[in-house]
C-alpha positions, 0 to 999 in steps of 0.5 A, spaced: 354 876 809 360 879 807 365 879 812 369 886 814 376 882 813 375 879 807 379 881 801 378 876 795 385 877 790 384 875 784 390 873 779 388 871 772 393 866 770 397 861 774 404 863 771 402 870 775 399 867 781 406 863 782 410 868 780 406 873 784 406 868 791 413 868 790 414 875 792 408 875 797 409 874 805 404 868 805 403 868 812 401 876 813 396 875 806 393 869 811 393 874 818 390 879 813 384 875 811 386 875 804 383 868 800 387 867 793 384 864 787 384 865 778 379 869 775 382 866 767 385 870 762 380 874 758 375 880 759 369 873 758 372 868 763 375 873 768 368 876 769 364 869 769 369 867 774 369 873 779 362 873 779 362 865 781 367 868 786 363 873 789 356 869 790 361 863 793 365 868 797 362 874 798 368 878 800 368 886 803 373 887 796 376 884 791 383 886 788 385 884 781 393 883 780 397 881 774 401 885 769 399 889 764 403 892 758 405 899 759 401 904 754 405 911 757 412 913 759 408 913 767 407 906 766 415 903 766 417 896 765 417 893 771 413 898 776 406 897 779 400 901 780 394 903 782 388 905 777 383 909 778 378 907 773 378 902 768 375 903 760 372 897 755 376 898 748 373 893 742 366 893 743 362 897 740 362 898 732 368 896 727 375 896 728 382 900 727 380 907 725 373 906 724 371 903 731 365 907 735 364 905 742 358 902 744 357 908 749 359 913 744 353 909 740 348 911 746 348 904 748 349 901 755 353 895 756 349 894 763 342 898 763 342 898 770 337 896 775 329 898 775 332 900 783 338 903 781 341 899 786 346 897 780 347 903 777 348 902 769 355 901 765 358 904 759 365 904 757 368 906 764 368 904 771 371 907 777 375 903 781 376 904 789 383 906 791 388 904 797 388 911 801 393 910 805 399 907 802 405 910 805 409 916 799 402 914 794 399 920 791 392 920 793 388 921 787 386 928 788 393 930 789 394 929 782 393 932 776 391 925 772 386 918 774 391 912 772 386 910 768 387 902 764 384 900 758 382 893 757 382 889 750 379 883 748 386 882 744 393 885 746 396 890 742 401 886 737 405 893 735 406 899 736 401 902 732 395 898 735 398 901 741 398 908 739 391 907 736 388 905 742 391 911 747 389 916 742 382 912 742 382 912 750 384 921 750 379 923 745 373 920 749 376 924 756 380 919 759 386 922 763 391 918 764 392 911 760 397 908 762 397 901 760 392 895 758 391 888 760 384 883 758 381 882 765 379 889 768 373 890 766 370 884 766 373 883 774 369 891 775 363 889 772 362 883 776 364 887 782 359 893 780 353 888 779 354 885 786 356 891 789 363 889 791 368 894 792 373 892 786 381 895 787 386 894 780 393 892 781 397 891 775 405 891 774 407 893 768 411 886 764 412 890 757 411 896 753 403 894 750 405 892 743 412 889 744 411 881 743 418 880 743 418 876 751 426 877 751 425 883 753 418 882 758 420 884 765 415 879 769 419 877 775 420 885 777 414 887 775 410 882 779 416 884 784 413 890 784 405 889 785 407 884 791 410 891 795 404 895 793 399 889 796 404 888 802 402 896 803 394 894 804 391 893 811 
């Protein structure tokens, strides 16, 4: 049975974990009853690792933290954001301008259970979001929801990043501000185990910018740490 005070903090890579832990108050994290594990890189590894960790630890909630590429002026490099929903790009038919998502073709990525305890999942999963952060707008107070798009391969240039933003907007998903490679997999595992899932990402770079000399990983993960320490 889940401990109501247990939070499982998942981080994709050892580099992100090392940098993030440098900025967290580890004694405070311990007092909060949090545990920290790697979930791996990419949609497949993160989904499998999250499912294994949930089955082993049975946490009351899961938080995914790490870096992401910004797709919008609302996601400036060095900032960090909680997300209201995550959508998936790359699972369906075709690629580029010819891509059609699974849900647009009438396919569910997860059909749900007969007992309806675990609802069906298409290309979008709603996320839990902190409600009591000082200075943080609540979802209902904003005109748009913060949406994250999870991909199998990060944008290689601005053209690819622009296509992903346009693809998401044509599917009626507001406020797509960043791309990552793990959140949809983590959220899927959480949905299938009825575990609340939160996602906070620091914007290390503009999506499509592959020049690492312009990336701000330290600043973005410091911003993530600030967001995490505001949580109960």
